[in-house]
N, C-alpha and C positions, 0 to 999 in steps of 0.2 A: 892646213888641217882645220876643219870647221869646229868651232867651239860648241860643246854639247849644250843644247838648250834645256834649261831647267823648267820642268813643268810645275807650275804653281797650282796649289789647290784653290780653286775659286769657290766662293761661298755659294753652295747650292740651295735648293729649296728646302730650308731647314724647318721653317714653321708654316709652310704652306699647307693647303688642303691635302690630306692623304690620298694616295692613288686608290686605296681601298675605301670606296664610298660607303661601305657598310659598317665601318668602325663606330661612327657616332651612333648609328641606329642600333647596333648591337649593345653598346653601353647603355643607351637610353632604355631599351627593352629590359635589360637586367636590372637597372635602377628602379623602373616602375614595378617590375615583378617583386623585387625585395620590399619595396614600400607597401605594396598591396598585402604581401604575406605578413608584414609587421602590423599593419592596420587591422587585420582580421584575427591576429593572435597566433598564427601558425609559427611565426618567428617570435619567440618570447624574449624578454629583456636579456636573459642569459645568452641565448643564441645570437642576439643582436651584438653582444660584445665579441662573440667569436667572429662574426662577419666583419666588424671593424678591425679586429686584429689581423684578419686575413688581408684586408685592403692595405693596411700599414706594411705588412710583410712583403706584399707584392711591390709596393713602392721601393722598399729597400732592396729587394732582389733584382728589380729591373735596373736600378742604378749600378749594382755590383755586376750584373750581367753585361752591362756596357763596357765595364773595365776588363773583366775576366773572360767573358764568353765572346765578345765581339772584337775586342782589341788584343786579347790574349795575354793580358798582364795579370799574373796571379797575385791578388791582394788579400791579405788576412787582417787588415786594419779597419774594416768598414765600420765596426762598432764604435771606434774612436771618433770618426766624423759624425756618426749618429749622435754621440754624446754632445758634441758641440751644438748641433741644432736643438737638441732637447733642452740643454741648460739655457741657451739664449732665449728661446721661446718662453721657458718657465720663468726666467728672471723678469722679462717684460710683463708677463701676466701678473706676477706676484708684486712687483715693485711699482709698476706704472698704472696699468688698468687691465681689467679682464673683459673689456668690450670686444666685440667681434673684429672691429678694425684693428685693435692691438694684437689680437690673436693672429690675424692675417699678416700684419707687419712682422710679428715675431717669427712666424713660420717662414716667410720669405727671407728675413734677415738670417735665420738659422741656416737656411740653405746657402745663402751667399757667403756667410762666414766659413762654413765647411768647405765650400768650393775654393775660396781664397786660400785657406790653409792647404787644401789639396794642391793648389797651383804652386805655392811656395815649397811644399815638400816634394812635389812631383819633379821639379827641375833637377835636383841632385840625385834622386833615387830611381827615377824611371829609366835611367841608363843601365840599370841592372836588369838581369833576366832570370827567369825560372825560379829556382829555389832561393837564390840570393835576394830577389825582389820580394818573395814571400816572407822571408825572415825580416827584411827591412820594414815592410809594411806592418808586420806583426809587432815589431818593436815600436813603431810610430803610434800604433793604436794604444799600446800599453803606456807610452809616454803621455799621450793625451789624457788617458784615464787617471793616471797617477798624479799628473799636474792638477787636474780638477780636484782630486781628493785632498791635495796638500795646500790648496789656496785657502786663505783665511776663512774659517767656518762661518764667520759673520756674512760673508759674501755668497759663497756657493754651498754652505752647509757641511763642508768637510766630508768625512766618510758617511755621515748620516744623511747626506743629500738634502734635497728640497722637498717639502711636503705641503699639503694644502693647495696644490695647483688645481685651478678650475678644470673640470672635465669638459674641455671644449671640443674634443675630437668626436663630434657627432657623426652619424653615418653619412649624412648628406655632404658635409664638409670633406670627410676623408675620401668619399667616393669621387668627388670632383677632383681632388688632388691626384687620385689614382688615374683618372681619365687623362688629366693633363700630362702626367708622367708618361703614360703609354703613348699619347699623341705625339709628344715631343721626341721621345726616343725612336719611335717608329718612323717619324719623318726625317730625323737625323740620319737614320740608316739608309734612307733613299736619296740622301744628298751626297755631294762629293766628299764631305767630311766623313760621313759614315762609310763610304766605299774605301776611303783611304785607311780608315781604322781596320776594316776587314782585310785589306791588302797587307797591312802591317802584321796582322795575326797569321796570315797564311805564309808569308815569306818576306822577312824584313829586307833581305838583300835585293830581291826582285822589286820590291816596292820602292826602295831607294834608287834603284837604277832607272825607274820610271819618273823620277823627280819628286817623289813624295818625301816630305820632311818627317822622318821617323819620330824624332823627339817631339815635334810640334803635335803630331797626331796622338802620341801617347799622353801628353799633358792635357790635350783637349778632352780625351776620353776620361782621364782621371778627374778633371774638373767637373765634367757632366755627371759622372758617377757619384762623386762626393757631394755635389749639390743636392742630388736626390736623397743621399744618405742623411744630409742635414734636414731636409724636408720630412723624411720619415722619422727622424729623431724628434722633431717638433711635434709631429702628430702623436708619437708615442708618449711624450710627457703629458699631453692632454688626454691620453687614453687611460693611463694608470694613476695619475694624480700625485704620485710620489716617485721621485727618481733618485738613484744613488749611483756612485761610480761603479759599484760592483755589477750593476745592470748592463754595463757596456764593456764587459771583459772579453777575453779571447773566445769563449764558448758562444757568445752572441754572434761574433763574426762567422764562426763555424756553422751556426744555425742558418744564417743567410746564405752562406756558400753551399750548404746542402740543397737549398731550394734551387739555386742556379744550376748545379750539376745534375740534380735529378730531373729538372725540366729540360735539360739539354743546353750545352754551352752555345750561346748566341741565339737560342730559340726563345723569342719573347712570349709566344702563346704557351709554350711548354713551361716557362717560368711561372706563369699565372696558374696553370693547372697544378704544378708541383707545390706551390704555396698553399693552395686550397687543400690538397691531400694531406700535406704534412701538418698543417694547423689542425685539421679535423682529427688526425691520429693523435696529435699532442694533447688536445683537449679530452679526447676519449680515454687517454691513459693517465689523466691527472691523478687518479686515486692509486695508480700503480707506477710510482715514479721509477722504481727499479726496473720494471719491465720496459718503460719508455727509454731509459738509457741503454738497455740491452738492444732494443730495436734500432736505436740510432747507431750503435756500434756495428751491428750487422750491416746496416745500410752503408756505412763508411767503408767497411771491408769490401762490400759488393761493388762500390763505386771504384775502388782501386783496382779491382779485378776486371771491371768492364768500363773502359774509357768511353763515355757516351758521345763525345763530340757534339755535333748539332742535333743528332738523333736523341730524343728523350730517353732517359734511362729506363722508363717503363717499357718502351718498345724493345729495347735491347734485351731486357730481362725476359720479356715474352718470347722473343726469338730464341734465346738461349735454352729455354725449357720447352720449346715447341716439340711435340711428338711426331710432327710430320718429317719424313725423311727427305733430305735434299736430293734433287736430281743430280745425276752424274754430270760433272763438269760445271755445276752451278757454284758460283763464288759466294763466299760468306760476306755478310754485310760489314 
């Protein structure tokens, strides 16, 4: 009897040039357009902060989408890894130097630290599935937040957090980080690693029968996702200037998850659109906080009623309320 040959996952073209040759051109056009609008005063300093916030949320959501949407691992602890990146970057800027080099080093180290912790945590927890994994990641996120809160206040500021952080998250820097995030994740998806993650999401048994190492693929996805969570956290600390443990609670993870689900699980471009829409709605309803929470509650209920999959939630919602009658024998989407 022939021994079954194990098909190993070869490193594909992870950081090569994207097959979509227009990605860079598209981002360049958007960047130039926003810069021009800011220079002529169409985008005021207030609206500029909204644009920066949208870019940071897209970075966070793309990282979570790689875990939840592409690999199918339901994580509710993304804010905890975001906190690691935020505190590491803030500590380096406050204690060492506020130069751009140190900001860049702090941002990268924040992502690496979050990814390393994600690797350590992922080994025992990613063997879980479904609701069990969601509860485990939720608990891990809270453990990270509470640990930061209870460390000596002289080091991390305790419950009061850290203040006086230089506002280093300028639009240019944040937009470049966004482009790198999109570029890396988009190219990973086109590599053998990305195809293995998608296979794991679709059917673990079939993927394993083809020689894919399920645990290795899950941990890889978790490391990539948490790395960009740390990057997003570092950008966030330079955006607000004051960070506290309460900023990285359960509801922050839910906010990021909302973007991923509304944009469509595994849909990168949909995630970008959903982040833009939700942030604009959030800023528009700042003076009506009660209405904002009601809207979020309605969206959560709608999400549970309409599982969006890879199709963006907005498309599903449009089809559900479409007045056009379906032809006889036409199957529903």
